[in-house]
N, C-alpha and C positions, 0 to 999 in steps of 0.2 A: 813776466820778468825775465830778463836775459841773464845768462850765466855770469857768475862773479869769479874772480881769481881763486877765492876760497873753495869754490865748487870743484876745481880741478883735482886737488888732493883727495877730496871726498869720493869722487867718481873713481879715481885710480885705486883707492883703498877698497873699493867694492870688489875688485878682482880677488882680493884676499878673502873677503867674506864668502864669495862664490866658491872659491877653492875649498874653504873649510866646510861649507855646506854640503858640497858634493863629495867630500872626502877624497879630494884629488891627490894623486901621487905627487911627489916632489917635482918631477919633470913637468907634469901638467900644470902644477901651481906656478912654476917659473914661466911657463909659456903663456899662461893667462895674464900674469903680471906684466911681462915684457911687452905683450901685444897691446895691452891697454896703455902702458907708458908710451909706446910708439904712437898710438892713436891720439893721445893727449896733445901732441905737437900740432895737430890740425884742428883742435877744438875751436869753434867759431863763437865769438862774443855776440853774434847776431841770433844765436839759438838760446832757448831756455834750457835749464838743467834736464828736464824730462826728455827733450829732443836729443840731447847729447847722450843720455842714458840709453836711448833706444838703439843707437849705433853700437855702443859699447856692449850691451847685453846680447845683441844679435851676433856680434863677433865672438863673444865668449861662449855662447851656445853652440856655435859652429865648431869652435876649437874643442869643446868638451863633448861634442857629438850627443847633445842632450837638448831636446825640444823645450822642456820646461825645467830650468835650472833649479827651481825651488819646489818641485812637486811634493817631495816628502815633508819639507818644512811647512808647506801650506796645509797639508793634511793635519800635521801636529798642531798648528795654530788654530785650525777649525775645532779640533777636539777640545783644546784648552778653553776656547771661547764658549763652546757649548756647555762646559762644566759650570760656568757662572750663570747660565740662563735662569735656573730656578731661583737663585738668590735675587737676581735683578728683577724678575717678575714680581717678587714679593715687595721689593722697593717701589716699583711702579704702582702696585695695588694699593699701598699705604700712602702714596704721595698725594699731597694736596695741590701740587702743581705739576701735572703729568707732562706738560710740554717742556718745562725746565728740566725735570728729572730725565726724561727720555733723550733730550738733547745732550745732557751731560754724559749719559751712557754711550751715546753715539760718538762723542768726542773722546771718551776714555778708551774706546776701542781703537782709536787712531794711533795708539802707541805701538801697535803691531806692525812695525815697519822695518823690514830687513835691509833697507838701503840707508837708513838714518845714521848719521854720525854719532848721535847720542841715543843710547838704548834705555828703555824704561820697562819696568816689570808690570805686567798686566794686573796681577793680583793686588799689588800695592796701589796702582792707579785707581782701580775700582773701589778700594777701601777708602781712599781719601777724596774721590771725585765729588761726592755729594756735599762735602764741606769746603770745596774749592770754588772760588768765584772766577767767572770769566774776566780776563783783563780787558778785553773788548766785549762788552755785554749788550748785544742787540737782540736779546731774546724777546723783549717786548715788541720791538719792531717786526721781528719774525712772526710773532703771534698776529699782529695787525695785518701783515701781508697774507698769512695763511687764511685769515677770516674772509678775505675778498678774492682769493684765488680759486680758479676752476681746474687748472692743471699745474702740477708740480713735478719737476724732474729732480731726482736725487742722483748725483754722480758718485758712484762707489770708488773706493780706494783699495785697501788691502784685504787679503784673505784672512779670516779670523775676525777682523773688524766688520766684515760683511754680516756676521751673525748679529752684531749689535745694530747694524743698519736695518736688518729685518725687523728687529724689535721696535726700532724707531719708526719705520714706515707703518708698521702694524698699529702703533700707538697713534700716529698722526691720522690714520684712516678712521680710527674710533673717535678721535676728537673732531675731525673734519670729514664726515662721511660723504659729502658732496664733491670732494676733490678727486680728480683722476690722477693717480700717481704712476710715475715711470721710474725705473731704476736702470741706470746705464753702467755698462761694464766695458773692460778693454777688449780689443779685437783679437788679441792673442797673448800668450803668456809673456809677461815682462816683469822682472823682479818677483815680488809676491802679490802683485795686483790681482784683483778679482776679475775672472773671465766668465763667460757663459756657463762653463762647466761647473764651477763652484756655486754660482748663483742658482742654477737649476737644482743642484744637489741640496741647496738650502731651502728650496721651494719658492723662490721669488716669482717664478712664472705663474704661480697660483695666487700670490699675494698682490701683485701689481703687473704693470706692463713692462716686460724685461726687454732692454734694448742693447744690442751689440754696437758699440760706437765705431768699430772698425779701426780704431787707433792702435798703433804699436808703441806708444809712449806711456810711461808711468804717470799719466795725467791726461786730461782731455784737451788734446791739441786740435783746435777747431779745423785748421786747414788740412789735417790728415784724416778727419772723420768722414764716414760715409754720408750720403745725401739724406738718408732717413734720420740719422741722429742729429745732423745739422738742422734739419727742419724742426725736430722736436725741441732742440735746444733754443731755437729762435722763437718758437711760438708759445711755449709755456709761460704762465704768469710769474713763476718763481723757480729759480734753480737753487738747490741746496748742494753745495760742493764740499765733498769730504776730503780732508787731508792736504798735505803740503804740495804734492805733485799737481793736483788740480788747481791749487792756489797759484803755483808758479806758472801754469799754462794759461790761466784765466785772468791774470793781473798784468795789464788791463784786458778788458773784453769789450766787444762792440755792443753788448747788451747790458741793460740794467737789471736790478732785482736778482742779484746773486748773493746768497748767504754762504759765507765761508765758515766751515766748522773744522777746526784742526787743533792739534797740540803742536807748539813750536818746537822743532827738533834740530834746528841748525841756526848758526849766527846770521846767515844770509837772509833767511826768511824773517828772523827776529828783527834785523835792521829794516827790512821792507815794511814790517808792521809797526816799527818803533816800539817793540816789546822785548821780552827776554826769553831765552831758551827755557822751556818747560811751562810757559804760559799757555792757557787754553783760550781759544778765540771763537767768538760767535759774531761775525762781522757781516753786516748787510750793506751792499753797495748798489 
């Protein structure tokens, strides 16, 4: 999906979030804000929001002289997510529908998004997620597709959320032991998206086949991906796409059998899905 007028102010406001996150001085904060404002004059409607964000965050990283703008916040998000793991394991253990329960856990983790215009509290989301219905509910279609799949790719989104992705893939492996699972991450730090660093620290390389997509966008932009990740994306039986950034990049896509798992956090994505902000989505296309 291409950028919308409403995306402009959201992306510009991200300069303020970055400045606050890195505890920037007043002069640095002004420089970040003015630079992004200037860049916004040349934003192209032919690009999707994650593509625009890649240019913006690369510029801000250079100005701030910081390779990973959100390194400290990503560590904090991971610690917070890990603190909920024992409780969620108990939920899964007692669940009579482990696919549904684990899918909801995976979507609940999607609230950890430092670029979103609307913020949600993780503890609150996890408390209510099990009593919340998907507004697009293709869980049964997902089950049917998993039952006949040999290879499945899960495309990760944010750090912290990746802890719940680990639980999700671990559950899917137990439910469907014959499936070969891949987990795909970003090629370099962009916003708070998961990279090889965080994925390896979480043990994904021992859980499944870990893939560096090579993309520098907060979403899987196919034409920016390396050859290996393109090949895997094209050949697997099913792609499970986590989060809004991946949805924005993969709507539309040249392939079928993509299951989008996300929480709606902005009006532009809400309009695209014909749903409301705060809805949870499990959509198979």
